[in-house]
PAZAPA-4460 file (N, C-alpha, C; in steps of 0.05 Angstrom, whole numbers, plus 32768, in hexadecimal, padded with zeros to 4 digits):
% residues 324
    n_x    n_y    n_z   ca_x   ca_y   ca_z    c_x    c_y    c_z   seq   type   mol
   86CD   8CE6   78C6   86B3   8CD8   78CD   86A1   8CED   78DA     1      M     A
   8689   8CEE   78CF   8676   8D03   78D9   8666   8CFA   78F1     2      S     A
   8660   8D0C   7902   8650   8D05   791A   8633   8D0C   7915     3      D     A
   8622   8CF7   7910   8605   8CFC   790A   85F6   8CFB   7925     4      D     A
   85EA   8D0F   792D   85DA   8D10   7946   85BE   8D1B   7940     5      R     A
   85AB   8D0F   794F   858F   8D18   794C   8586   8D25   7966     6      I     A
   857F   8D3C   7965   8577   8D4B   797D   8559   8D4D   797E     7      E     A
   854C   8D46   7994   852F   8D47   7997   8529   8D5C   79AC     8      I     A
   8519   8D6E   79A6   8512   8D84   79B8   84FA   8D7C   79C9     9      A     A
   84FE   8D7A   79E3   84E8   8D73   79F6   84D9   8D8D   79FD    10      L     A
   84BE   8D89   7A00   84AF   8DA1   7A08   84B7   8DA9   7A24    11      P     A
   84B7   8DC2   7A28   84BF   8DCD   7A42   84A8   8DCB   7A55    12      E     A
   84AD   8DBF   7A6E   8499   8DBC   7A83   8498   8DD5   7A93    13      I     A
   8481   8DE1   7A94   847F   8DFA   7AA2   8479   8DF5   7ABF    14      T     A
   847E   8E08   7AD1   8478   8E05   7AED   845A   8E00   7AF2    15      P     A
   8449   8E0B   7AE1   842C   8E08   7AE5   8424   8DEB   7AE1    16      A     A
   8430   8DDD   7ACC   842B   8DC1   7AC8   8434   8DB0   7ADF    17      Q     A
   844B   8DB7   7AEA   8455   8DA8   7B01   8442   8DAA   7B19    18      I     A
   8438   8DC2   7B1E   8425   8DC6   7B34   840B   8DB6   7B2F    19      R     A
   8402   8DB5   7B15   83EA   8DA6   7B0F   83EE   8D88   7B14    20      L     A
   8405   8D7E   7B0D   840A   8D61   7B12   840B   8D5B   7B2F    21      V     A
   8417   8D6C   7B3E   8418   8D69   7B5B   83FC   8D69   7B67    22      R     A
   83EC   8D7C   7B5E   83D0   8D7E   7B68   83C1   8D65   7B61    23      L     A
   83C4   8D5A   7B49   83B6   8D41   7B42   83BF   8D2A   7B54    24      L     A
   83D9   8D28   7B59   83E3   8D13   7B6B   83D7   8D15   7B87    25      V     A
   83D6   8D2E   7B90   83CB   8D32   7BAB   83AE   8D2B   7BAC    26      I     A
   839F   8D33   7B97   8382   8D2D   7B96   837E   8D0E   7B96    27      V     A
   838D   8D00   7B84   838A   8CE3   7B83   8391   8CD6   7B9D    28      L     A
   83A6   8CE0   7BAB   83AD   8CD5   7BC5   8397   8CDA   7BDA    29      A     A
   838B   8CF1   7BD9   8375   8CF7   7BEB   835D   8CE5   7BE6    30      I     A
   8357   8CE2   7BCC   8340   8CD0   7BC5   8345   8CB3   7BCE    31      L     A
   835E   8CAA   7BC9   8365   8C8F   7BD2   8363   8C8C   7BF0    32      A     A
   836C   8CA0   7BFE   836A   8C9E   7C1B   834E   8CA0   7C25    33      M     A
   833D   8CB1   7C17   8321   8CB3   7C1F   8312   8C99   7C19    34      A     A
   831A   8C8B   7C04   830D   8C71   7BFF   8312   8C5C   7C13    35      G     A
   8328   8C5F   7C22   832E   8C4B   7C37   8324   8C53   7C53    36      T     A
   8317   8C6A   7C55   830D   8C72   7C6F   82F1   8C69   7C75    37      T     A
   82E1   8C65   7C61   82C5   8C5D   7C65   82C2   8C3F   7C62    38      A     A
   82B2   8C33   7C73   82AC   8C16   7C71   8290   8C11   7C7B    39      F     A
   8285   8BFB   7C73   8269   8BF3   7C7A   8269   8BD8   7C88    40      T     A
   825B   8BD7   7C9E   8257   8BBE   7CAD   823B   8BB4   7CA8    41      V     A
   8239   8B9B   7C9F   821F   8B8F   7C98   820E   8B8B   7CB2    42      E     A
   81F3   8B88   7CAE   81E1   8B86   7CC5   81E7   8B6F   7CD8    43      P     A
   81F2   8B59   7CCD   81F7   8B41   7CDE   8214   8B41   7CE8    44      E     A
   8222   8B57   7CE5   823E   8B57   7CED   8244   8B6E   7D01    45      E     A
   825C   8B6C   7D0D   8267   8B82   7D1C   8284   8B86   7D12    46      E     A
   828D   8B9F   7D12   82A8   8BA5   7D08   82BB   8BAA   7D1F    47      G     A
   82D2   8B9D   7D1E   82E8   8BA1   7D31   82FD   8BB2   7D24    48      V     A
   8302   8BCA   7D2E   8315   8BDD   7D23   8330   8BDA   7D31    49      V     A
   8345   8BD6   7D21   8361   8BD4   7D2B   8370   8BED   7D23    50      L     A
   837E   8BF9   7D35   838F   8C10   7D2F   83AC   8C08   7D32    51      R     A
   83BA   8C07   7D1B   83D5   8BFD   7D1B   83D8   8BE1   7D27    52      L     A
   83C4   8BD1   7D21   83C4   8BB5   7D2A   83BA   8BB0   7D46    53      G     A
   83B3   8BC5   7D55   83A9   8BC2   7D70   838B   8BC7   7D71    54      R     A
   837D   8BB8   7D81   8360   8BBC   7D83   835A   8BD8   7D8D    55      Y     A
   8346   8BE5   7D7F   833E   8C00   7D86   8321   8C03   7D8E    56      N     A
   830F   8BF7   7D7E   82F2   8BF9   7D84   82E3   8BE5   7D74    57      R     A
   82CA   8BE1   7D7C   82B7   8BD0   7D6E   829F   8BE1   7D65    58      T     A
   8298   8BDF   7D4C   8283   8BF0   7D41   826B   8BDE   7D39    59      V     A
   8252   8BE9   7D3B   823A   8BDA   7D34   8236   8BDB   7D16    60      P     A
   8221   8BCD   7D0C   821A   8BCE   7CEF   8215   8BEB   7CE6    61      P     A
   821C   8BF1   7CCD   8218   8C0B   7CC1   8230   8C16   7CB4    62      G     A
   822F   8C30   7CAC   8246   8C3D   7C9F   8257   8C4B   7CB4    63      L     A
   8272   8C46   7CB2   8285   8C51   7CC5   829D   8C5B   7CB7    64      H     A
   82AE   8C6A   7CC6   82C6   8C75   7CBB   82DE   8C6E   7CCD    65      F     A
   82F5   8C6C   7CC0   830E   8C65   7CCE   8325   8C75   7CC3    66      K     A
   833C   8C73   7CD0   8353   8C80   7CC5   835C   8C72   7CAC    67      L     A
   8368   8C81   7C98   836D   8C75   7C7E   8383   8C61   7C7E    68      P     A
   8384   8C54   7C66   8399   8C40   7C60   839C   8C2B   7C76    69      L     A
   83B4   8C25   7C7E   83B8   8C0F   7C91   83B9   8C19   7CAE    70      I     A
   83B3   8C33   7CB2   83B4   8C3D   7CCD   839E   8C2F   7CDE    71      I     A
   8387   8C2D   7CD2   8371   8C1E   7CDF   8366   8C09   7CCB    72      E     A
   8362   8BF1   7CD4   8356   8BDC   7CC4   833E   8BD1   7CD3    73      T     A
   832D   8BC4   7CC4   8313   8BBA   7CCE   8311   8B9C   7CC9    74      V     A
   8309   8B8D   7CDE   8303   8B71   7CDB   82E6   8B6D   7CE3    75      R     A
   82D6   8B61   7CD0   82BA   8B5E   7CD4   82B4   8B42   7CDF    76      K     A
   82A3   8B41   7CF4   829D   8B27   7D01   827F   8B23   7D00    77      V     A
   8275   8B0C   7CF6   8258   8B07   7CF4   824C   8B00   7D0F    78      P     A
   8245   8B14   7D1F   823A   8B10   7D3A   821D   8B07   7D3B    79      T     A
   820E   8B0E   7D26   81F1   8B07   7D26   81EB   8AEF   7D14    80      Q     A
   81FF   8AE2   7D0A   81FB   8ACB   7CF9   8200   8AB2   7D09    81      R     A
   81EF   8A9E   7D05   81F4   8A84   7D13   8208   8A74   7D03    82      Q     A
   821D   8A6D   7D10   8232   8A5D   7D04   8230   8A40   7D0D    83      L     A
   823D   8A2E   7CFF   823C   8A12   7D07   8256   8A04   7CFF    84      K     A
   825C   89F0   7D0E   8273   89DE   7D09   8268   89C1   7D08    85      E     A
   8271   89B3   7CF3   8268   8997   7CF0   827E   8984   7CF8    86      E     A
   8277   896F   7D05   828A   895C   7D10   8282   893F   7D07    87      F     A
   8295   8931   7CFB   828F   8916   7CF1   8285   8915   7CD5    88      G     A
   827E   892C   7CCA   8274   892D   7CAE   8277   894A   7CA4    89      F     A
   8275   894E   7C8A   8276   8968   7C7E   8260   896A   7C69    90      R     A
   8254   8980   7C66   823F   8984   7C52   8249   8999   7C3E    91      T     A
   823F   8997   7C26   8244   89AB   7C11   8229   89B4   7C07    92      K     A
   8226   89CE   7C04   820D   89DA   7BFC   820A   89D8   7BDE    93      N     A
   81F7   89C8   7BD5   81F1   89C7   7BB9   81DC   89DB   7BB2    94      A     A
   81D4   89DD   7B99   81C1   89F1   7B91   81A5   89EC   7B9C    95      A     A
   819E   89D2   7B9F   8183   89CC   7BA7   8182   89BD   7BC1    96      T     A
   8198   89B2   7BCA   8197   89A2   7BE3   81B3   89A1   7BEF    97      R     A
   81B4   8998   7C07   81CD   8995   7C16   81D7   8978   7C13    98      T     A
   81F0   8975   7C08   81FB   895B   7C04   8213   8957   7C17    99      E     A
   8218   893E   7C1D   822F   8937   7C2E   8248   8936   7C1D   100      Y     A
   825D   8943   7C27   8277   8942   7C1A   8284   8927   7C1F   101      A     A
   8293   891E   7C0C   82A1   8904   7C0E   82BC   8909   7C1C   102      D     A
   82BC   8906   7C37   82D4   8909   7C46   82D6   88F3   7C5B   103      T     A
   82EF   88EB   7C61   82F3   88D6   7C74   82F9   88E3   7C8F   104      N     A
   82E5   88E1   7CA1   82E7   88EE   7CBB   82E4   88DA   7CD2   105      L     A
   82EE   88C2   7CCD   82EA   88AD   7CE1   82F8   88B4   7CFB   106      S     A
   8310   88C1   7CFA   831D   88C8   7D12   830F   88DD   7D22   107      G     A
   82FD   88EC   7D16   82EE   8901   7D24   82D5   88F7   7D30   108      E     A
   82C8   88E3   7D24   82AE   88DA   7D2D   82AE   88BF   7D3D   109      K     A
   82C4   88B0   7D3C   82C6   8897   7D4B   82CC   889E   7D68   110      L     A
   82BC   8894   7D7B   82BF   889B   7D97   82BC   8882   7DA8   111      M     A
   82CA   8881   7DBE   82CA   886A   7DD0   82B6   8870   7DE7   112      L     A
   82A3   885E   7DEB   828F   8861   7E00   8299   8857   7E1B   113      T     A
   8289   885C   7E2F   8291   8854   7E4A   8294   8836   7E4E   114      G     A
   8285   8826   7E3F   8287   8809   7E41   829A   87FD   7E2C   115      D     A
   82AD   880D   7E22   82C2   8805   7E10   82B7   87FB   7DF5   116      L     A
   82A2   8807   7DEC   8298   8803   7DD1   829E   881B   7DC0   117      N     A
   829A   8819   7DA6   82A0   882F   7D94   8286   8838   7D87   118      V     A
   8282   8852   7D86   826A   885E   7D7A   8273   8873   7D65   119      A     A
   8263   8876   7D50   8268   888A   7D3C   8255   88A1   7D42   120      V     A
   8261   88B8   7D4A   8251   88CF   7D53   8256   88E6   7D40   121      V     A
   8240   88F1   7D34   8241   8908   7D23   822F   891E   7D2F   122      E     A
   823A   8936   7D31   822A   894C   7D3E   8230   8967   7D32   123      W     A
   821F   897A   7D39   8222   8996   7D30   8222   89A8   7D48   124      I     A
   8234   89BC   7D48   8235   89D0   7D5D   822D   89EB   7D50   125      A     A
   8217   89F7   7D59   820E   8A10   7D4F   8215   8A26   7D64   126      Q     A
   821F   8A3C   7D5A   8229   8A51   7D6D   8228   8A6D   7D60   127      Y     A
   822B   8A81   7D71   822D   8A9D   7D68   8245   8AAA   7D75   128      R     A
   824E   8AC0   7D68   8264   8ACF   7D74   8257   8AE5   7D85   129      V     A
   825B   8AE4   7D9F   824F   8AF8   7DB1   8262   8B0E   7DB9   130      K     A
   827C   8B0A   7DB5   8290   8B1E   7DBC   82A5   8B1E   7DA6   131      D     A
   82A3   8B31   7D92   82B7   8B31   7D7C   82D4   8B34   7D85   132      P     A
   82D8   8B45   7D9A   82F4   8B49   7DA3   8301   8B2F   7DAD   133      Y     A
   82F2   8B21   7DBE   82FD   8B07   7DC8   8300   8AF3   7DB2   134      K     A
   82EC   8AF3   7D9F   82ED   8AE0   7D89   8305   8AE3   7D78   135      Y     A
   830E   8AFD   7D74   8325   8B02   7D62   8340   8B01   7D70   136      L     A
   8341   8B09   7D89   835B   8B0E   7D95   8362   8AFD   7DAE   137      F     A
   834E   8AF1   7DBB   8354   8AE2   7DD4   835F   8AC6   7DCF   138      K     A
   8356   8ABA   7DB9   835E   8A9E   7DB2   8369   8A9E   7D96   139      V     A
   8380   8A92   7D93   838C   8A8F   7D78   837E   8A78   7D69   140      R     A
   8375   8A7E   7D51   8367   8A6A   7D40   834F   8A5F   7D4F   141      N     A
   833C   8A71   7D54   8326   8A6A   7D66   8314   8A54   7D5A   142      V     A
   8311   8A53   7D40   8300   8A3F   7D34   830C   8A23   7D39   143      R     A
   8326   8A20   7D35   8333   8A06   7D3A   8331   89FF   7D58   144      S     A
   8334   8A13   7D69   8332   8A0E   7D86   8316   8A05   7D8D   145      T     A
   8302   8A12   7D81   82E6   8A0B   7D87   82E0   89EE   7D7E   146      F     A
   82EB   89E6   7D68   82E7   89CA   7D5F   82F5   89B6   7D72   147      R     A
   830C   89BD   7D7B   831A   89AC   7D8E   830A   89AA   7DA8   148      D     A
   82FE   89C0   7DB1   82ED   89BF   7DC9   82D6   89AC   7DC5   149      M     A
   82C9   89AD   7DAE   82B2   899C   7DA8   82BA   897F   7DAA   150      N     A
   82D0   8978   7D9E   82D8   895B   7D9F   82DF   8953   7DBB   151      E     A
   82EC   8964   7DCA   82F3   895C   7DE5   82DB   8958   7DF7   152      A     A
   82C7   896B   7DF4   82AF   8969   7E04   829F   8950   7DFC   153      V     A
   829B   894B   7DE2   828B   8935   7DD9   8298   891A   7DE1   154      M     A
   82B2   8918   7DDE   82BF   88FF   7DE6   82BD   88FA   7E04   155      R     A
   82BE   890F   7E14   82BB   890C   7E31   829F   8902   7E37   156      Q     A
   828A   890D   7E2B   826F   8905   7E30   8269   88E9   7E27   157      I     A
   8272   88E2   7E0F   826E   88C7   7E04   827D   88B3   7E15   158      I     A
   8294   88BA   7E1F   82A4   88A7   7E2F   8298   88A1   7E4A   159      G     A
   8285   88B1   7E52   8278   88AD   7E6C   825E   889D   7E6A   160      D     A
   8257   8893   7E52   823D   8886   7E4E   8242   886B   7E3F   161      R     A
   822E   885A   7E42   822F   8840   7E34   8227   8844   7E17   162      S     A
   822E   8831   7E06   8228   8833   7DEA   820A   8832   7DE5   163      V     A
   81FB   8822   7DF5   81DE   8821   7DF1   81D1   883C   7DF9   164      S     A
   81DB   8849   7E0D   81D1   8863   7E15   81D7   8878   7E00   165      E     A
   81EE   8877   7DF4   81F6   888A   7DDF   81E4   8886   7DC6   166      V     A
   81DE   886D   7DBF   81D0   8867   7DA7   81B2   886B   7DAA   167      L     A
   81A7   886A   7DC2   818A   886A   7DC6   8180   8881   7DD6   168      T     A
   817F   887E   7DF0   8170   8891   7E01   8180   88A9   7E0A   169      I     A
   819A   88AA   7E06   81AA   88BF   7E12   81B0   88D7   7E00   170      G     A
   81A4   88D8   7DE8   81AB   88ED   7DD5   81A5   8909   7DE0   171      R     A
   818D   890D   7DEB   8185   8928   7DF4   8197   8931   7E0B   172      Q     A
   819D   891E   7E1D   81AE   8925   7E34   81CB   892B   7E2A   173      E     A
   81D4   891D   7E17   81EF   8922   7E0C   81F0   893E   7DFF   174      I     A
   81DC   8945   7DF0   81DC   8960   7DE3   81DC   8976   7DF8   175      E     A
   81CB   8973   7E0D   81C9   8988   7E21   81E4   898B   7E30   176      S     A
   81EF   8974   7E38   8208   8976   7E47   821F   8980   7E36   177      E     A
   8220   8979   7E1D   8235   8983   7E0B   8233   89A1   7E08   178      A     A
   821A   89AB   7E05   8217   89C8   7E02   8220   89D6   7E1B   179      E     A
   821A   89CC   7E32   8222   89D9   7E4B   8240   89D8   7E4F   180      R     A
   824D   89C1   7E4C   826A   89BF   7E4F   8279   89D0   7E3B   181      L     A
   826F   89D0   7E22   827C   89E0   7E0D   827B   89FE   7E13   182      L     A
   8264   8A07   7E1C   8261   8A23   7E23   8274   8A2B   7E3A   183      Q     A
   8276   8A19   7E4E   8288   8A1F   7E65   82A5   8A21   7E5B   184      D     A
   82AD   8A0F   7E48   82C8   8A10   7E3E   82CD   8A29   7E2D   185      M     A
   82B9   8A31   7E1D   82BC   8A49   7E0D   82BF   8A62   7E1E   186      C     A
   82B0   8A63   7E34   82B2   8A7A   7E47   82CD   8A79   7E55   187      D     A
   82D7   8A62   7E5C   82F0   8A60   7E6A   8307   8A69   7E58   188      E     A
   8306   8A63   7E3E   831B   8A6B   7E2B   8317   8A87   7E1F   189      Y     A
   8302   8A95   7E26   82FC   8AB0   7E1C   82FB   8AB0   7DFD   190      D     A
   82EB   8A9D   7DF2   82E9   8A9B   7DD5   82D5   8AAF   7DCA   191      T     A
   82C4   8ABA   7DDA   82AF   8ACC   7DD0   8299   8ABE   7DC1   192      G     A
   8296   8AA4   7DC6   8282   8A94   7DB7   826B   8A8D   7DC9   193      I     A
   8252   8A8F   7DBF   823A   8A87   7DCC   8230   8A6D   7DBF   194      Q     A
   8232   8A57   7DCD   8228   8A3D   7DC3   8209   8A3D   7DC4   195      V     A
   81FD   8A38   7DAE   81DF   8A38   7DAD   81D4   8A1C   7DAD   196      E     A
   81E0   8A0A   7DA0   81D5   89EF   7D9F   81E9   89DB   7D96   197      Q     A
   81E8   89C3   7DA2   81F8   89AC   7D99   81E4   8996   7D91   198      V     A
   81E5   898E   7D78   81D2   897B   7D6D   81E0   8962   7D63   199      V     A
   81D8   894B   7D6D   81E3   8931   7D64   81D5   892A   7D49   200      L     A
   81E4   8927   7D34   81D9   8921   7D1A   81D4   8903   7D18   201      Q     A
   81E9   88F3   7D19   81E7   88D6   7D17   81F9   88C9   7D2C   202      N     A
   81EE   88B6   7D3A   81FD   88A7   7D4E   81F8   888A   7D48   203      V     A
   820D   887C   7D3D   820A   8861   7D34   8222   8850   7D3D   204      N     A
   821F   8836   7D3E   8236   8825   7D42   8247   8825   7D28   205      P     A
   8260   881D   7D2A   8270   881B   7D11   8264   8807   7CFE   206      P     A
   826A   880B   7CE4   825F   87FA   7CCF   8266   87DC   7CD3   207      D     A
   827E   87D7   7CDE   8287   87BB   7CE1   8276   87AC   7CF5   208      E     A
   826B   87B9   7D09   825B   87AB   7D1D   823E   87B3   7D1D   209      V     A
   8236   87C2   7D09   821A   87CC   7D08   8205   87B5   7D06   210      K     A
   820A   87A0   7CF7   81F6   878A   7CF7   81F1   877E   7D13   211      P     A
   8207   877B   7D22   8204   8770   7D3D   81F4   8783   7D4F   212      S     A
   81F9   879D   7D4D   81EA   87B0   7D5C   81CD   87B0   7D54   213      F     A
   81C7   87AD   7D3A   81AB   87AC   7D31   819D   8793   7D3D   214      D     A
   81AB   877D   7D3F   819F   8765   7D4B   8199   8769   7D68   215      E     A
   81AC   8776   7D76   81A8   877C   7D93   8190   878F   7D96   216      V     A
   818E   87A3   7D85   8178   87B6   7D88   815E   87A8   7D82   217      N     A
   815D   8797   7D6E   8145   8788   7D68   813D   8776   7D80   218      Q     A
   8150   8769   7D8C   814A   8759   7DA4   8140   876A   7DBB   219      A     A
   814B   8781   7DBF   8142   8793   7DD4   8126   879D   7DCE   220      Q     A
   8120   87A3   7DB5   8106   87AC   7DAE   80F1   8796   7DB1   221      Q     A
   80F9   877D   7DAA   80E7   8767   7DAE   80E2   8762   7DCC   222      E     A
   80F7   8765   7DDC   80F4   8762   7DF9   80E1   8777   7E04   223      R     A
   80E4   8790   7DFB   80D2   87A5   7E04   80B6   87A0   7DFB   224      E     A
   80B3   8796   7DE2   8098   8790   7DD9   808A   877B   7DE9   225      R     A
   8098   8765   7DF0   808D   8750   7E00   8086   875A   7E1C   226      Q     A
   8098   876B   7E27   8092   8776   7E42   8079   8788   7E41   227      I     A
   8076   8798   7E2C   805F   87A8   7E29   8045   8798   7E25   228      N     A
   8047   8782   7E15   8030   8770   7E12   8029   8764   7E2D   229      D     A
   803D   875B   7E3C   8036   874F   7E56   802A   8764   7E69   230      A     A
   8034   877C   7E69   8027   8791   7E79   800B   8797   7E70   231      K     A
   8007   8796   7E56   7FEB   879B   7E4C   7FD8   8785   7E55   232      T     A
   7FE1   876C   7E53   7FD1   8755   7E5C   7FCC   8757   7E7A   233      A     A
   7FE1   875E   7E89   7FDE   8761   7EA6   7FCA   8777   7EAD   234      F     A
   7FCC   878D   7EA0   7FBA   87A3   7EA5   7F9D   879D   7E9C   235      N     A
   7F9B   878A   7E8A   7F80   8783   7E80   7F73   876D   7E92   236      K     A
   7F82   875A   7E9B   7F77   8743   7EAA   7F74   874A   7EC8   237      V     A
   7F89   8755   7ED3   7F89   875A   7EF0   7F72   876C   7EF9   238      I     A
   7F6E   8783   7EEC   7F57   8794   7EF4   7F3C   8786   7EF1   239      P     A
   7F3A   8775   7EDC   7F20   8767   7ED8   7F1C   8753   7EEF   240      A     A
   7F32   8744   7EF6   7F2F   8731   7F0C   7F2A   873F   7F27   241      A     A
   7F36   8756   7F2B   7F31   8765   7F43   7F14   876F   7F44   242      R     A
   7F0B   8779   7F2D   7EEF   8781   7F2C   7EDB   876B   7F31   243      G     A
   7EE1   8753   7F25   7ED0   873C   7F2A   7ED1   8734   7F47   244      Q     A
   7EE8   8734   7F54   7EEA   872D   7F70   7EDB   8741   7F81   245      A     A
   7EDE   875B   7F7B   7ECF   876F   7F8B   7EB1   876C   7F87   246      E     A
   7EA9   8764   7F6E   7E8C   8760   7F69   7E82   8748   7F79   247      E     A
   7E92   8732   7F7A   7E8A   871A   7F89   7E88   8721   7FA7   248      T     A
   7E9C   8730   7FB2   7E9B   8737   7FCE   7E83   8749   7FD4   249      V     A
   7E7D   875B   7FC2   7E66   876D   7FC6   7E4C   875D   7FC6   250      A     A
   7E4A   874A   7FB3   7E31   873A   7FB2   7E2F   8728   7FCB   251      R     A
   7E46   871D   7FD4   7E45   870D   7FEC   7E3D   871E   8004   252      A     A
   7E47   8737   8005   7E3F   8749   801B   7E22   874F   801A   253      G     A
   7E18   8754   8001   7DFB   8759   7FFF   7DEA   8742   8006   254      G     A
   7DF3   872A   7FFE   7DE4   8712   8005   7DE4   870D   8024   255      Y     A
   7DFC   8712   8030   7DFD   870F   804E   7DEA   8723   805C   256      A     A
   7DE9   873C   8052   7DD7   874F   805E   7DBA   8747   805A   257      I     A
   7DB4   873D   8041   7D99   8734   803C   7D90   871D   804E   258      E     A
   7DA2   8709   8050   7D9B   86F2   8062   7D99   86FB   807F   259      R     A
   7DA9   870D   8088   7DA7   8716   80A3   7D8D   8725   80A8   260      T     A
   7D86   8737   8095   7D6D   8746   8098   7D55   8733   8097   261      N     A
   7D57   871F   8085   7D40   870D   8083   7D3E   86FC   809C   262      R     A
   7D54   86F3   80A7   7D53   86E3   80C0   7D48   86F4   80D7   263      A     A
   7D51   870E   80D8   7D47   871F   80ED   7D29   8724   80EA   264      Q     A
   7D20   8727   80D0   7D03   872B   80CB   7CF3   8712   80D3   265      G     A
   7CFE   86FA   80CC   7CF0   86E2   80D3   7CEE   86DE   80F2   266      E     A
   7D04   86E5   80FF   7D04   86E3   811C   7CF0   86F6   8128   267      A     A
   7CEF   870F   811F   7CDC   8722   8129   7CBF   871A   8123   268      E     A
   7CBB   870E   810B   7CA0   8705   8104   7C98   86EE   8116   269      R     A
   7CAA   86DB   811B   7CA4   86C5   812D   7C9E   86CE   8149   270      F     A
   7CAD   86E3   8152   7CA8   86EE   816D   7C8D   86FB   816E   271      T     A
   7C86   870A   815A   7C6C   8717   8159   7C55   8702   8158   272      A     A
   7C59   86ED   8148   7C45   86D8   8146   7C41   86C9   8161   273      L     A
   7C58   86C5   816F   7C56   86B8   8189   7C46   86C9   819D   274      R     A
   7C4B   86E3   819C   7C3C   86F5   81AE   7C1E   86F5   81A7   275      L     A
   7C18   86F5   818D   7BFC   86F4   8185   7BEF   86DA   818D   276      A     A
   7BFD   86C4   818A   7BF2   86AA   8191   7BEC   86A8   81AF   277      Y     A
   7BFE   86B4   81BF   7BFA   86B3   81DC   7BE1   86C3   81E3   278      E     A
   7BDB   86D8   81D4   7BC3   86E8   81DA   7BAA   86DB   81D0   279      K     A
   7BAA   86CF   81B7   7B92   86C3   81AC   7B9A   86AA   819D   280      A     A
   7B9B   8694   81AA   7BA5   867B   819D   7B93   8672   8187   281      P     A
   7B78   8672   818B   7B66   8667   8177   7B66   8678   815E   282      K     A
   7B64   8692   8161   7B64   86A4   814A   7B7F   86A2   813B   283      V     A
   7B94   86A0   8149   7BAE   869F   813C   7BB2   8685   812C   284      T     A
   7BA8   866E   8138   7BAA   8655   8129   7B99   8657   8110   285      R     A
   7B81   8662   8112   7B70   8665   80FA   7B7D   8676   80E5   286      Q     A
   7B89   868C   80ED   7B96   869E   80DA   7BAE   8691   80CD   287      R     A
   7BBD   8682   80DD   7BD4   8674   80D1   7BCB   865F   80BD   288      L     A
   7BB5   8651   80C4   7BAB   863D   80B2   7BA2   8649   8097   289      Y     A
   7B94   865F   8099   7B8A   866C   8080   7BA1   8677   8070   290      L     A
   7BB4   8683   807D   7BCB   868E   806E   7BDA   8678   8060   291      E     A
   7BDD   8661   806F   7BEC   864B   8062   7BDD   863F   804B   292      T     A
   7BC2   863C   804E   7BB2   8631   8038   7BB2   8644   8020   293      M     A
   7BB2   865E   8025   7BB2   8671   800F   7BCC   8670   7FFF   294      S     A
   7BE0   8666   800B   7BF9   8663   7FFC   7BFB   8647   7FEF   295      E     A
   7BEF   8633   7FFB   7BF2   8617   7FF1   7BDF   8612   7FDB   296      V     A
   7BC5   8619   7FDE   7BB0   8612   7FCB   7BB6   861C   7FAF   297      I     A
   7BBF   8636   7FAB   7BC4   863F   7F90   7BDA   862E   7F82   298      P     A
   7BEB   8621   7F90   7C00   8611   7F84   7BF7   85F6   7F7B   299      R     A
   7BE0   85EC   7F86   7BD6   85D2   7F7F   7BC9   85D2   7F63   300      A     A
   7BD1   85BF   7F52   7BC5   85BE   7F37   7BA9   85B2   7F37   301      K     A
   7BA3   859D   7F47   7B89   8591   7F49   7B7E   8595   7F65   302      S     A
   7B65   859D   7F67   7B59   85A3   7F80   7B40   8591   7F84   303      K     A
   7B3D   8585   7F9B   7B26   8574   7FA2   7B19   857E   7FBB   304      V     A
   7AFE   8583   7FB9   7AEF   858D   7FD0   7ADE   8577   7FDC   305      V     A
   7AE1   8571   7FF5   7AD2   855C   8003   7ABE   8569   8016   306      L     A
   7AA6   8561   8015   7A92   856B   8028   7A95   855D   8042   307      S     A
   7A92   856C   8057   7A96   8561   8071   7A80   854C   8077   308      E     A
   7A88   8534   807D   7A76   851E   8083   7A6D   850F   806A   309      G     A
   7A75   8517   8053   7A6D   8509   803A   7A7D   84EF   8036   310      G     A
   7A70   84DC   8026   7A7D   84C3   8021   7A8B   84C3   8006   311      N     A
   7A80   84D1   7FF2   7A8B   84D0   7FD7   7A9E   84E8   7FD2   312      G     A
   7AAB   84E5   7FBC   7ABE   84F9   7FB4   7AB4   8507   7F9B   313      V     A
   7AB1   8521   7F9C   7AA7   8530   7F85   7ABE   8541   7F7A   314      L     A
   7AC8   8538   7F63   7ADE   8548   7F56   7AD4   8563   7F4D   315      P     A
   7AE2   8576   7F52   7ADB   8591   7F49   7ADF   8594   7F2B   316      L     A
   7ACF   85A5   7F1F   7AD2   85AC   7F03   7AEC   85BC   7EFF   317      L     A
   7AFC   85B3   7EED   7B15   85C1   7EE9   7B10   85DA   7ED8   318      N     A
   7B11   85F0   7EE5   7B0B   860A   7ED7   7B24   8616   7ECA   319      L     A
   7B3B   860A   7ECC   7B54   8616   7EC2   7B5D   860B   7EA8   320      E     A
   7B4F   85F6   7E9D   7B57   85EB   7E83   7B4B   85D0   7E80   321      G     A
   7B5A   85BF   7E70   7B50   85A5   7E6A   7B52   8593   7E83   322      G     A
   7B47   857A   7E7F   7B47   8567   7E95   7B64   855F   7E9B   323      A     A
   7B69   855D   7EB4   7B83   8554   7EBD   7B83   8537   7EC3   324      K     A
***
């Protein structure tokens, strides 16, 4: 039996080729390492550099360099971007408008008020990251913790108020107090978060009792309207009556002054007349007679002149018009 063998001659690898391959491997390794040393931080971000998993430094926006591969890693935090968390609802960004996502969040938005009623509260918390180091390393799962803080603060505030206050006049006060308490809690936990605004979106009674609440609100509005109408009528009638009373009092005072002055004038005139009569009785009597006749005669419609010692009566010619 013959032994058939096929021998293939391999090309001989020279030392120069081996050196070339080694050089190519070294160059590729250097290029790979160089590609992992440069990184860019966007204008609205800050970069947190970790060296072997431990915090090393925070870098501002721009081009930076680090140690290659996994020796140093970078975590970028959006410090200049306004972030928000939604509570009681979720929105999805459509191409042309913002739509509400279909999610059941009744456990998140149902809250008990101070008078043991239930209110549906939906709100938004807007915030920024002011300290990237604290935001990344001081609190585990900081976003979930921040949401829990929001719910705790809002439930505390809603639980201290009546349902009518929550639904009507207390919205601004609730927002301000929630922002203050939430910021205090974030500072206490070293979250590195700056709370900018807490906005109540919708505050309504539950759907099961909403018709009853609407009837109560309508009754309160009707009550306020009637009170305002009564105040309007009061402000319209009372000032007019006061003005009329003041006018009557002023006229009475003027009349009293007029009557007093006239009485004083008459008294002074009578006194002067008495003094004149005492000095010249005949002349005074004649003057009084003439003054009296000058006032009486013009008032008489028919005048008859009698001659002294005459027996007949001669009617005067009526010069003022037809025969009387």
